[in-house]
MDAnalysis code that builds the backbone (N, CA, C; Angstrom):
import MDAnalysis as mda
import numpy as np

u = mda.Universe.empty(432, n_residues=144, atom_resindex=np.repeat(np.arange(144), 3), trajectory=True)
u.add_TopologyAttr("name", ["N", "CA", "C"] * 144)
u.add_TopologyAttr("resid", np.arange(1, 145))
u.add_TopologyAttr("resname", ["MET", "SER", "ALA", "SER", "ILE", "GLY", "SER", "VAL", "ILE", "LYS", "PRO", "ALA", "GLY", "PHE", "GLU", "ASN", "ALA", "GLN", "GLY", "ILE", "ILE", "SER", "SER", "GLN", "TYR", "PHE", "LYS", "ASP", "PRO", "THR", "ASP", "PRO", "GLN", "TRP", "LYS", "ASN", "ASP", "PRO", "SER", "MET", "LYS", "ALA", "TRP", "ASN", "GLU", "PHE", "LEU", "ASP", "LYS", "TYR", "TYR", "PRO", "GLU", "ALA", "ASN", "ARG", "ALA", "ASP", "ALA", "SER", "VAL", "MET", "TYR", "GLY", "TYR", "ILE", "VAL", "ALA", "GLN", "GLY", "LEU", "VAL", "HIS", "VAL", "LEU", "LYS", "ALA", "CYS", "GLY", "ASP", "ASP", "LEU", "THR", "ARG", "ALA", "ASN", "VAL", "MET", "LYS", "GLN", "ALA", "ALA", "SER", "MET", "ARG", "ASP", "PHE", "GLU", "PRO", "HIS", "GLY", "LEU", "LEU", "PRO", "GLY", "VAL", "LYS", "VAL", "ASN", "THR", "SER", "PRO", "THR", "ASP", "PHE", "ALA", "PRO", "LEU", "SER", "GLN", "LEU", "ARG", "LEU", "GLU", "ARG", "PHE", "LYS", "GLY", "GLN", "THR", "TRP", "GLU", "LEU", "PHE", "GLY", "ASP", "VAL", "ILE", "SER", "GLY", "ASP", "VAL", "GLY", "GLY"])
u.atoms.positions = np.array([
    [100.493, -28.856, -11.111],
    [101.461, -28.349, -10.822],
    [103.192, -28.841, -11.461],
    [102.940, -30.011, -12.298],
    [104.499, -30.430, -12.742],
    [104.779, -29.438, -13.608],
    [104.772, -28.017, -13.888],
    [104.456, -27.214, -14.983],
    [105.418, -25.940, -14.248],
    [105.651, -26.213, -12.615],
    [106.056, -25.445, -11.624],
    [107.695, -25.048, -11.855],
    [107.873, -24.012, -12.548],
    [109.272, -24.022, -12.402],
    [109.692, -24.512, -11.633],
    [109.961, -23.701, -10.076],
    [111.019, -23.411, -8.513],
    [110.868, -25.142, -8.655],
    [109.917, -26.045, -8.754],
    [109.850, -26.889, -7.564],
    [109.807, -28.020, -9.202],
    [109.520, -28.030, -10.291],
    [109.479, -29.128, -11.340],
    [111.225, -28.723, -11.996],
    [110.656, -27.317, -13.099],
    [111.541, -27.156, -13.942],
    [113.325, -27.381, -14.139],
    [113.149, -26.262, -12.899],
    [114.503, -25.957, -12.555],
    [115.503, -26.710, -11.750],
    [114.535, -27.606, -11.218],
    [115.178, -29.433, -10.516],
    [115.466, -29.910, -11.617],
    [114.835, -30.382, -12.424],
    [114.757, -30.894, -13.850],
    [116.109, -30.737, -14.652],
    [116.151, -29.363, -14.895],
    [117.471, -28.629, -15.608],
    [116.335, -27.670, -16.099],
    [116.906, -26.608, -16.777],
    [116.217, -26.246, -17.958],
    [116.434, -26.345, -18.986],
    [117.575, -26.791, -19.692],
    [118.297, -27.607, -20.779],
    [117.190, -28.401, -20.834],
    [116.645, -29.138, -20.130],
    [115.235, -30.373, -20.705],
    [114.436, -30.219, -20.571],
    [113.723, -28.726, -20.317],
    [112.242, -28.414, -20.484],
    [112.185, -27.756, -21.911],
    [113.122, -26.983, -22.753],
    [113.150, -27.090, -23.537],
    [111.774, -26.934, -24.792],
    [111.064, -25.928, -25.078],
    [109.837, -26.143, -25.635],
    [108.877, -26.991, -25.903],
    [108.618, -27.400, -24.395],
    [107.659, -28.111, -23.780],
    [106.263, -27.257, -23.662],
    [105.647, -28.071, -24.162],
    [104.221, -27.201, -24.428],
    [102.864, -27.431, -22.387],
    [102.405, -27.202, -21.822],
    [102.045, -27.456, -20.884],
    [100.191, -26.045, -20.853],
    [99.724, -26.508, -19.735],
    [98.580, -25.445, -20.280],
    [98.570, -25.280, -18.767],
    [97.681, -24.171, -17.989],
    [98.089, -24.068, -16.583],
    [96.409, -22.952, -16.654],
    [96.446, -22.262, -14.978],
    [95.184, -21.331, -15.134],
    [95.683, -20.123, -13.974],
    [97.034, -20.943, -13.185],
    [97.294, -19.595, -12.500],
    [98.784, -19.331, -13.097],
    [99.194, -18.032, -12.489],
    [100.963, -17.390, -12.562],
    [101.590, -18.609, -12.056],
    [102.676, -18.999, -12.325],
    [103.468, -20.057, -11.564],
    [104.812, -18.735, -10.706],
    [104.749, -18.676, -9.179],
    [105.039, -17.413, -8.430],
    [106.474, -17.535, -8.442],
    [107.112, -17.975, -9.615],
    [108.656, -18.632, -9.226],
    [109.483, -17.461, -10.682],
    [108.243, -17.497, -11.799],
    [108.268, -17.032, -13.111],
    [108.678, -15.267, -12.744],
    [109.860, -15.576, -13.342],
    [110.288, -13.288, -13.055],
    [109.464, -12.680, -14.000],
    [108.743, -13.248, -15.075],
    [108.023, -12.474, -15.852],
    [106.517, -11.642, -15.251],
    [106.738, -12.336, -13.618],
    [105.349, -12.052, -12.827],
    [105.629, -10.868, -11.819],
    [107.348, -10.797, -12.046],
    [107.949, -10.244, -10.632],
    [107.543, -8.854, -10.452],
    [106.782, -8.080, -11.106],
    [106.067, -6.764, -11.047],
    [104.283, -6.497, -11.051],
    [104.265, -7.714, -11.422],
    [102.750, -7.858, -11.928],
    [102.048, -8.073, -10.494],
    [100.562, -6.660, -10.302],
    [100.253, -6.397, -9.252],
    [99.747, -7.364, -8.508],
    [99.501, -8.643, -9.018],
    [98.206, -9.344, -8.218],
    [99.395, -10.366, -7.779],
    [100.713, -10.581, -8.117],
    [102.166, -11.361, -7.494],
    [102.650, -10.685, -6.278],
    [101.939, -9.217, -6.315],
    [101.926, -8.033, -5.260],
    [101.690, -8.340, -4.305],
    [100.271, -8.593, -4.464],
    [99.620, -8.203, -3.365],
    [99.568, -9.877, -2.340],
    [99.815, -11.165, -3.351],
    [99.970, -12.101, -2.949],
    [101.369, -11.969, -1.938],
    [102.585, -11.435, -2.298],
    [103.732, -11.927, -1.564],
    [103.858, -11.120, -0.632],
    [102.579, -9.936, -0.217],
    [102.294, -8.908, 0.836],
    [101.318, -9.870, 1.791],
    [100.341, -10.564, 1.189],
    [99.619, -11.825, 2.133],
    [100.731, -12.795, 2.231],
    [101.209, -12.864, 1.619],
    [102.456, -14.273, 2.556],
    [103.462, -13.586, 3.466],
    [103.639, -12.262, 3.474],
    [104.358, -11.798, 4.261],
    [104.313, -11.463, 5.575],
    [102.957, -11.517, 5.702],
    [102.035, -10.835, 6.742],
    [101.550, -12.234, 7.427],
    [100.538, -12.887, 6.400],
    [100.098, -14.559, 7.334],
    [100.562, -15.503, 6.837],
    [101.852, -15.642, 6.172],
    [102.614, -16.918, 5.924],
    [104.030, -17.033, 5.560],
    [105.239, -16.655, 6.101],
    [106.156, -16.210, 5.764],
    [107.033, -16.763, 5.723],
    [106.660, -17.969, 6.825],
    [107.286, -19.500, 6.453],
    [106.910, -20.357, 4.823],
    [106.192, -19.211, 4.238],
    [105.754, -19.916, 2.388],
    [107.052, -20.436, 2.273],
    [107.010, -21.541, 1.597],
    [108.084, -21.994, 0.423],
    [107.347, -21.380, -1.114],
    [107.296, -20.665, -1.345],
    [107.190, -19.969, -2.721],
    [107.739, -20.347, -3.787],
    [108.385, -21.020, -4.087],
    [108.209, -21.932, -5.045],
    [107.963, -23.382, -5.353],
    [106.721, -23.302, -4.085],
    [105.424, -24.112, -4.207],
    [104.311, -23.472, -5.048],
    [103.648, -24.405, -6.057],
    [102.982, -24.035, -6.707],
    [101.178, -24.591, -5.589],
    [101.480, -25.047, -5.101],
    [100.160, -25.376, -3.875],
    [100.515, -23.997, -2.885],
    [101.412, -23.280, -2.726],
    [100.881, -22.006, -2.216],
    [99.890, -20.689, -2.802],
    [100.076, -20.979, -3.801],
    [99.543, -20.715, -4.995],
    [98.135, -20.352, -5.009],
    [98.203, -22.074, -5.528],
    [96.344, -22.443, -5.279],
    [95.799, -22.635, -4.063],
    [96.240, -22.468, -3.213],
    [95.506, -22.092, -2.097],
    [95.349, -20.980, -1.520],
    [95.526, -19.771, -2.296],
    [95.747, -18.448, -2.366],
    [94.169, -18.341, -3.179],
    [94.842, -18.307, -4.314],
    [93.645, -18.592, -5.105],
    [92.328, -19.300, -4.461],
    [91.940, -20.012, -4.395],
    [91.311, -21.176, -3.852],
    [90.378, -19.872, -2.387],
    [90.905, -19.716, -1.569],
    [90.982, -19.084, -0.480],
    [90.335, -17.437, -1.072],
    [90.797, -16.452, -1.793],
    [90.087, -15.709, -2.212],
    [88.495, -16.312, -2.835],
    [88.289, -17.127, -3.171],
    [87.003, -18.039, -3.757],
    [86.123, -17.970, -2.382],
    [86.115, -18.462, -1.503],
    [86.315, -18.361, -0.266],
    [85.971, -17.006, 0.028],
    [86.236, -16.492, -0.009],
    [86.396, -14.897, 0.854],
    [85.256, -14.308, 0.219],
    [85.062, -14.001, -0.990],
    [83.935, -13.232, -2.351],
    [82.659, -14.218, -2.413],
    [82.540, -15.076, -1.685],
    [81.745, -16.415, -1.467],
    [80.914, -15.810, 0.294],
    [81.917, -15.039, 0.994],
    [81.468, -15.292, 2.285],
    [80.444, -13.652, 2.422],
    [81.409, -12.752, 1.530],
    [81.149, -11.959, 1.640],
    [79.922, -11.268, 0.473],
    [79.615, -11.721, -0.708],
    [78.256, -12.019, -1.477],
    [77.354, -12.559, -0.517],
    [77.349, -13.494, 0.536],
    [76.091, -14.136, 1.281],
    [75.661, -12.978, 2.821],
    [76.303, -11.629, 3.316],
    [76.448, -10.883, 3.872],
    [76.595, -11.434, 5.171],
    [75.191, -11.024, 5.829],
    [75.054, -11.350, 7.179],
    [74.285, -13.061, 7.096],
    [73.707, -13.585, 5.892],
    [73.192, -14.598, 6.021],
    [73.976, -15.998, 5.304],
    [74.496, -16.640, 6.755],
    [75.600, -17.296, 6.124],
    [74.876, -19.021, 6.849],
    [73.396, -19.442, 6.239],
    [73.225, -20.141, 6.118],
    [73.648, -21.435, 5.091],
    [73.344, -22.663, 5.283],
    [73.967, -23.214, 4.069],
    [73.416, -22.916, 2.862],
    [72.164, -23.003, 3.187],
    [71.347, -22.492, 1.584],
    [71.826, -21.399, 0.635],
    [71.930, -20.109, 1.388],
    [72.722, -19.055, 0.422],
    [74.100, -19.104, 0.835],
    [74.876, -19.891, 1.422],
    [76.512, -19.478, 0.778],
    [76.509, -20.760, -0.850],
    [75.158, -21.924, -0.732],
    [75.529, -22.867, -1.433],
    [74.606, -22.027, -3.088],
    [73.798, -21.222, -2.217],
    [73.666, -20.453, -3.869],
    [74.562, -19.357, -4.181],
    [75.378, -18.690, -3.392],
    [76.534, -17.846, -3.932],
    [77.573, -18.545, -4.354],
    [78.034, -19.522, -4.012],
    [79.182, -20.361, -4.641],
    [78.748, -20.606, -5.665],
    [77.193, -20.539, -6.014],
    [77.088, -20.936, -7.388],
    [76.333, -20.212, -8.409],
    [76.988, -19.313, -8.097],
    [76.143, -17.217, -8.850],
    [77.749, -16.962, -8.939],
    [78.880, -17.554, -8.993],
    [80.081, -16.536, -9.354],
    [79.778, -16.254, -10.733],
    [80.743, -15.030, -10.992],
    [80.299, -14.593, -12.534],
    [81.579, -13.100, -12.885],
    [82.695, -13.914, -13.789],
    [83.784, -13.546, -14.111],
    [84.441, -12.661, -12.598],
    [84.513, -13.780, -11.730],
    [85.140, -13.214, -10.264],
    [87.161, -13.658, -11.230],
    [88.167, -12.825, -10.965],
    [89.235, -12.512, -11.076],
    [90.234, -12.706, -9.703],
    [90.392, -13.687, -9.155],
    [91.485, -13.862, -8.142],
    [92.685, -13.283, -8.611],
    [93.618, -12.648, -7.265],
    [94.928, -12.098, -7.636],
    [95.176, -13.835, -8.011],
    [96.629, -13.891, -9.315],
    [97.000, -15.394, -9.557],
    [96.955, -15.960, -10.138],
    [95.276, -15.512, -10.519],
    [95.179, -16.045, -12.381],
    [95.345, -15.605, -13.450],
    [95.915, -16.384, -14.751],
    [96.917, -15.747, -15.728],
    [95.275, -15.178, -16.646],
    [96.079, -13.922, -17.440],
    [95.376, -12.873, -17.706],
    [94.244, -13.658, -18.736],
    [93.007, -13.246, -19.105],
    [92.297, -13.383, -19.412],
    [91.147, -15.101, -18.810],
    [91.429, -16.032, -17.489],
    [91.506, -16.992, -16.978],
    [90.483, -16.001, -15.861],
    [89.029, -15.890, -15.619],
    [88.046, -15.891, -14.944],
    [86.882, -17.166, -14.304],
    [86.561, -16.946, -12.916],
    [85.964, -18.063, -12.455],
    [84.471, -17.675, -12.552],
    [83.581, -19.006, -12.977],
    [81.988, -18.614, -13.408],
    [81.919, -20.241, -13.034],
    [80.769, -19.665, -11.533],
    [79.959, -20.957, -11.710],
    [78.393, -20.582, -12.007],
    [77.825, -21.684, -11.916],
    [76.077, -21.215, -11.928],
    [75.596, -22.895, -11.273],
    [74.536, -22.470, -10.833],
    [73.649, -23.883, -9.843],
    [73.716, -24.989, -11.135],
    [73.683, -25.378, -12.139],
    [73.880, -26.156, -13.025],
    [75.398, -26.999, -13.370],
    [76.510, -25.905, -13.290],
    [78.363, -26.199, -13.393],
    [78.555, -25.475, -12.203],
    [79.208, -26.831, -10.668],
    [79.705, -26.261, -10.222],
    [81.306, -25.569, -10.385],
    [81.772, -26.136, -11.162],
    [83.321, -26.427, -11.403],
    [83.744, -25.028, -11.559],
    [83.792, -24.152, -11.034],
    [84.257, -22.915, -10.798],
    [85.380, -22.601, -11.788],
    [86.946, -23.458, -12.314],
    [87.414, -23.118, -13.603],
    [87.063, -23.782, -14.997],
    [86.773, -23.150, -16.078],
    [86.299, -23.917, -17.252],
    [87.395, -22.979, -18.633],
    [88.328, -22.257, -17.471],
    [89.396, -21.829, -18.750],
    [90.327, -22.506, -18.562],
    [91.822, -21.966, -19.308],
    [92.747, -22.076, -19.109],
    [94.323, -20.867, -20.289],
    [95.238, -21.542, -20.416],
    [96.140, -21.088, -21.210],
    [97.345, -21.871, -21.622],
    [97.555, -21.659, -22.858],
    [98.806, -22.531, -23.052],
    [99.834, -21.752, -22.720],
    [100.810, -22.639, -22.538],
    [102.218, -22.128, -22.404],
    [103.399, -23.005, -22.609],
    [104.764, -22.486, -23.350],
    [105.343, -23.002, -24.058],
    [106.603, -22.853, -23.403],
    [107.880, -23.468, -22.922],
    [109.049, -23.129, -21.693],
    [110.009, -22.437, -22.565],
    [110.754, -21.569, -22.506],
    [111.666, -21.002, -23.626],
    [112.824, -20.540, -22.605],
    [114.125, -20.715, -22.464],
    [114.627, -20.418, -21.475],
    [114.855, -20.741, -19.949],
    [113.727, -19.520, -19.466],
    [113.713, -20.155, -17.781],
    [112.507, -19.273, -17.650],
    [111.476, -19.358, -18.741],
    [110.632, -18.922, -18.560],
    [109.295, -19.337, -19.318],
    [107.995, -19.957, -18.934],
    [106.871, -20.048, -19.365],
    [106.688, -18.848, -20.656],
    [106.298, -19.299, -21.700],
    [105.593, -17.741, -22.608],
    [103.876, -18.727, -23.004],
    [103.590, -17.531, -22.623],
    [101.695, -17.931, -23.415],
    [101.461, -17.553, -24.927],
    [100.675, -18.928, -24.999],
    [100.149, -18.541, -26.772],
    [99.428, -18.956, -26.840],
    [98.853, -18.106, -27.607],
    [97.179, -18.340, -28.102],
    [96.041, -17.431, -27.471],
    [95.089, -17.871, -27.339],
    [93.505, -16.960, -26.747],
    [93.428, -17.924, -25.421],
    [92.719, -17.234, -24.202],
    [92.276, -18.521, -23.308],
    [91.527, -20.091, -23.871],
    [91.266, -21.004, -23.249],
    [90.497, -21.442, -24.309],
    [89.517, -22.875, -23.220],
    [88.872, -22.473, -23.498],
    [87.382, -22.569, -22.541],
    [86.992, -24.324, -22.968],
    [86.286, -24.805, -21.872],
    [85.930, -25.850, -21.686],
    [86.248, -26.737, -20.875],
    [85.841, -28.047, -20.227],
    [85.650, -28.511, -18.722],
    [87.153, -28.926, -18.841],
    [87.577, -27.728, -17.830],
    [89.503, -28.388, -17.688],
    [89.961, -28.407, -15.987],
    [88.595, -28.651, -15.513],
    [88.833, -29.231, -13.764],
    [88.997, -27.912, -13.393],
    [89.704, -28.593, -11.923],
    [90.173, -26.904, -11.093],
    [89.637, -27.470, -10.042],
])
């Protein structure tokens, strides 16, 4: 979350961040390039309804929103069978799930042998007052 414009870059000074390269898998909610993005509009509507006092500059709020969508996805896939075995089965079989807030091209995938939901990210370079994505999605063991 050290790449957050609102909680890290802006307080440190935009002039001090020029040219920094970072990696990320979700959209910075304070970055103006996402202002009219449908997934960011959905995030803001969700916060307006359920968490209006949220600090929208805190990237942890976006992270929590993405994780919560994953839980909802799993529970819906379970249907009426909410046993531990089925919850684990559904959690370990997510395919190309794209919750609101992930960067373009980044998808959630799990399997019975790989529970890590994210294995993709994007490189970004800070220019002016925003991040610019460059290159393709990078896949591998990126955490998450």
